[in-house]
C-alpha positions, 0 to 999 in steps of 0.5 A: 533806647540802647545802641549796639554797643549798650550806650544810650542814644536819642538819635532818630534816623530821618529818611533822606526825603525829609532832609531834601524836602527840608533843604528845599524849604529853607533854601526858599527862606528870605529874611528882609531887614526893615529899614529905619528912618530914625537913627542916632548917629552919635551922642555927647555926654553933657553931665548927669542924664544930659546929652547932645545927640545927632539924629538922622531922620530920612535925609535930614540930620538934627541936633537934639539936646536931651535932659530928663525933663526936656528935648530940644531941637537945636538949629536944624537948618544950620546943621543940615547945611554944614553936614551936606557941605562936610559930606561933599568934601569927604573923598569918595571910599 
């Protein structure tokens, strides 16, 4: 298809009611992000393929040791108490 000046155009003239309908439909679209219960807060490498990870599960923080062969939960009760006391001492932003 050639325009008035002779160049090729691929433009399609859409009628105005189409755009207003499309705008109305897109205005009603709502995207909800799924909340995740499991998050890795921080990791600390300990060498080749080994690390410690602070894992947040709902309202608990767990210290996990990870190697290629094993995943170990390390002192969950002590860590949760320490985490809560640090959070209580932080000044409100």
